[in-house]
N, C-alpha and C positions, 0 to 999 in steps of 0.2 A: 350261618355260612360267613366266613371271614370276608371282609371287603377287600377289593383289589387295592394295591398300593398306588399312591398318586405319582410316584416316580418310577421310572423303568429304564432299562438299557435299550440300545438300538443295535440291530444286526442287519447284515446284508441280505438276509433271506426275504426282506420286504421289497426288493427291487421289482420293477414292473416286468411283465412277461414280454417276449418279442412281439412286435406289432401293436403294442399297447397304445402308442401315440397315434398310429394310423386310425385305430378305432375311435379315438377321441375326435380326430379330424373329420371322419365320415359322419359321426353323430352330430358334430357341431352344426353341419348344414341342416340336418333334419330339425334340430332344436330351434334353429333360426326360423325355418319355415313354419313350425308349429305356432310360435308366438307372434310371428308376423301376421298370421291370419287372425289371431285373437285380438290384437291391438288395432289393426287398421280398420276394423269394423267400427270401433268407437271414435276414430278420428274423422270418419266421414258421416257422422250422425246427421247433419243437416241435409246432405245430398241424398242419403237413404230415405229420410223422412219425406223429402220432396217427391221421390220416385214411388215410395210405398207408404201410404198413409198409416200413421201409428202415433200413439201418445208416448210421452216420456216414460211412463211406467211400462208400456209395451216394449220400448227400446231397451230398458233395463232388464226386462224379462228375457230378452235374447241371450244375454250373458249369463243370467241366472239359470236358464234351461240348459245351456252348454255345461255349466259348472256342476249342476246336479247330476246330469248323465255321466259326465267325466269323472266326478267324484265317486258316484255309486259303483261304476264299473272299474274303477282303478284297482281295488283289491282283486277283482276277477282277472284283469289284465296282468297284475303282478303275479298271481298264482300261475297263470299260463306261462309266464316267463320263468318261473321257478320250476314248473313241471316239464315244459317243452324247451325247444331251442330259443334262447333269447334273441339271437340274430334273426330268426325267421319271424318271430312275433313283431320285431321292429320293422322288418320289410313289409309285412302285411299291413301294419299301421300306416306306413308311408303310402302304399298303394291306395288304401281307402281314403286317406287324407287328401291326396292329389285329385282323386275322382270327385270327392265332395266339394273341394275348393273350386274346381273347374265348373261343376254343376251350379254352384252358387251364382255364377255370372249370369245365369239364365232365369233366375227366379223372378216372378212378377207380383206375387202377393205376400202378405205378412206370414201367412200360414206356411208357404213354401220356404220362406227365409228361416222361419222358426225350425222347420223340419231339417234344413241343412245344418243348423247349429247343433241340433240334437245328434245328427249323424256324425258331426265333427267331434262331439264329445265321446262317441263310441270309439272312433279311430284313435284319438289322442290318449284315451285311457290305457291303451296298450303300450304307448311309447315310453313315457318318462320312467315308470318302474323298471321296465326291461332295459332301457338305455343306461340308467344309473347303476343298475345291478351288473350289467356287462362291463362298464368301466371299472367297477369295484373288483370284478373278477380278474381283470388285466392288471390293475394298479394296486400294489400292496401299500402298506402304511407309509412308506417314504415319499410317495407321490400322489396318494389318493385324493387329498383335498385339492391340490393344485390341478389334477386331471379333471376332477368334478367341476372346479372353478372355470377351467378353460371351456368345458362343455357349456357351462352356464353363460359364458360370454356369447356363445351362439344364440342362446335364448335372448340375452339382452340386445344383441344386434338385431334380432327379429323385432323386438319391442321398439327399438329406436327407428328401424326402417318402417315400422308401422305408421310413422308419421307421413310416409309417402302416400298412404291411403287417402288422406285429406286432399293432397295435391293432385293425385291422379283422378280422384272423384271430381274435383273442380275443373280439371283440364280435359279429361277424356271420358267421364262418366263413372259412376260408382262401381260398376261391374267390371271395369277394365283390369283392375289389379287382381281380382279373383281369377280371371282367365289367364293372365300372364303367369302367376305363381302356380296355378293348378297344372298348366302344361309343363312348367319347369320340374315340378314334383314327379310327374310321370317319367320324364327323361332321367331324372336322378335315381329313380327306383332301379333302373338297369345297372347303374354304377354300383349301387349297394348290393345288388344281386351277385355281382362279380367279385366284390372285395370283402364284404363283411362276413366274419366268421365268429363262432363262439370261442371263448378262451379254452386252451387245451385242458382236458380233464374236467371242465366245468359243465359240459352238456350232459343232461340226464341220460343215464344208460352207458356213458363212456367210462373207461377205466379210471378209477380214482374219484369219480363223482359220488357225492353223498346220495343215499337213496331218497327218492321223493316221498313226500308225505301226503296222505289223504287230505282233502280240503278241510274236513272237520277237525282232523288232528292238527293241521296247521293253525286253524283259528283258535283251537283250545290252547295251544302253546303260546301264541301271541297274546291271547286274552289274559293270560296269567303273567305277562311280562309288565311289571309296574313301570319300569323305566321307559318302555315304549309308549305308554299312555301319557307319561309326563311330557315327553318330547312331542307327542301328538297334540297335546294342549297348547304347547308353545307354538307349533307350526300352524295350528288353526287360528289362534289370535293374530299371528303375523299375516295369515292369509286374508283376514278381514281387511287389514290396512292395505295389503298389496293390491287386492282387487278393487278396493275403493279408489285407489290412485289410478289403476289401469282404466277403469270404466268411466270415472267421473272427473278426473283431473283436467282433461281437455275442455269439458263444459265449464268447470269451475274457473279456469283461466280465461276462457272466452267471455264469460259474464262478469267476472270481477275486474278484469283489466281491459275489457273491450277489444279483444284480439279477433282477428279473422279466423275462420275455421282452420285454414292451413297453418297459420302461425301458432295457434293454440295447440294443434296436433303435434307439431314439431317440438314446441316448448315443453309439453307434458311428457314427451317420450325421450327426446334426444339427451337432455342434460342428465336426467336420472339414470339412463342406461349407460352413458359414458362413466358416470360416477360408480355405477354398479360394476362395470368392467374393472375399474381400479380396485373395487372392494373384493371381487372374487380372486383377483391375483394377490392382493395384499393379504386377505384373510386366508387364502389357500396356503401360501408360502409360510405365513406366520403360524398357522395351526399345524402344518406338517412338521415344522421345526420344534414348536413348543411341545407337541405330543410325543416327541422322542424322549423328553425328560419328564413330562408331566401328563399323566393319563387323562386329565381333564382339559388339556390344551384345546382340543377341538370344540368343546362346549363353552369354554370361557371366552374365546375370541368373538363369536357372534353375540354372546351375552353382553359383553362390554360395549360393542358397537351399537347394539339396539338401545341400550340404556342411555347412551349419549345422544342418539338420534331422536328419541321421543320429544324432547323440548323443541327441536327444530321443526317437527311436523306441526306442533302447536303454533309455532311462529308462522309457518306457511299459511295456516288456516285463518290467521287474524290480521295479516298485514295488507296494506293497500299499495305497497311498493313492489313492483314486479321482480326486481333483482333480489329482494329479500326472500320472496316466495321461492324463487329459483334456487337460492342458496340453501333453503330448508329442504327442498326436494333433492338436491345434490347430496346432502348429508344422509338423508334417508336411503337414497339409492346406494351409497357406499356401504351403509350398515346392512342393507338387504343383501348385497353382494357377499359380505362376510358370512352371513347366515346361509345363503344358498350354496356356497362352495363347501360347506361343512355338514349339511344336513344328512346326506347319504353316508359320509364317513362316520358321523355320530351314530347313525343307525347301525352301521357295521360293528360298533362297539357294544351294542346292546341286543343284537339279533344275530343268530347263527346264519352262515352263508346260504343254506338251502331255503331260508324264509325271507331273504332280504327284499326281493322284489314285491312279495306279498305285503311285507311290513311297510314298504314305502307306499304301496297302494292304499293301505289303511290311512297313512298320513294324508295322502292326497284326498281320500274320500271325505274325511272330516274337514280338512282345510278348504276344500272346494264348496262344501255345504255352507260353511261360514262365509267364504268369499262370495258365493252366490247371494247370500243374504245381504251383504254389503252392496252388491250391484243393484239388487232390487230396492233396497232401502233408499239409495240415492234417487232412483226414479220416483219412489213414493214421496220423498222430500220435495222433489221438483213439482209434482202434481199438486202438493198441498202447500206450496209456497214457503217451504222451510229452507233456509240457506244451506248450501252444501258444506259450508264451513263446520256445521255441526257434525257431519260425517267425518271430517278430517280431525276434529278434536277428539272424537270417539276413537279414531285410529291411533292418535298419539298416546292415549291412555292404554290401549291394548298392546301397543308395541312395547311400552315400558314394562307392563306385566309379563309379556312374553319373554323379555330379556331376563327378568328376575327369575322366572320359572326355569329357564334353561340353565341359569347359574347354579341351580340346586341339584342338577343331575350329576351323579357319580357313575361313570361308565363301568360296565361289568368286565370288559376285556379290552385289550389294546387294538386288536384287528378291526 
């Protein structure tokens, strides 16, 4: 089969559908809530351990359990979004997320807390594949990376606001934030119920929609897609570094630079997420424009950014000066933003539309397993007196490899 050309022309048939930016705005809030919950648990580590006795490896296992369930069920959630209404799958995910978050405020034992993290993994497994596929349905090539990037800003905002968890835990008790955001999610579900809809012609069974595939047929098609597995390897290696930072950077900063729980939580989240915000906007606009003239534009943008960021992660892990560590985190945050804004658009270039959500679910599955390993490994390091800088050095190496792997991908199609 002849390979696709690296250059191509641009046409107006790639303009977004009516209501496309409203969809991004609605999903922005849910993305924020999803990641707020993930991060704030890690920023209130001391408060939770004081209220619910557990070791450092037990604490790391909370995130690992979430990621394993989230990852394993992501392909299932993705297939449901391909097979049924994407908007309804998203709404169901939000309702379950809100209920579990609210319930977390009332747990009293480690087993109960672990159970809520597992249930949270079930709810969030349905969200990201469906949300990114819905955005791709509404946004064509001319705005796809930017739209994905703006949605990712919601996720970064949630990660940045996750630093509030440490402050709220110190001032009002560790469970206060779970109660507040759980109640907010319940209220917001009614807004979503009224406003969120599938893209015209994209809902299974509607006129113009592609016929749905049997799960085994879908898996067979995706399993034979070599490009999908290459970008999955890239995403998995990047997932190790991402979850190492999310789970253990607050603890690393607290111990290395003798910060309070509150300051370590904000430092570990706020700077990186502001940088990531700049990254998704820059990377989204850059990739959208470059992809108009070069088929590889969407893959080259994050590949370049990650290759530049790897040495800065190494710098963060080895410095004794706080501002240098923060500078390294900022560069990594920017590079991660460039990658996040382009992952689904890259997937759209290698997977046909009716399998997009399932394809992204597979990406999530393997990336979360590797990310869960990073979270647990950090806890094991702590228990065995191994400095957390070893985890960060490993992340630096894997980020460099992930960038090089992505640079080798030659997309199959423009869309």
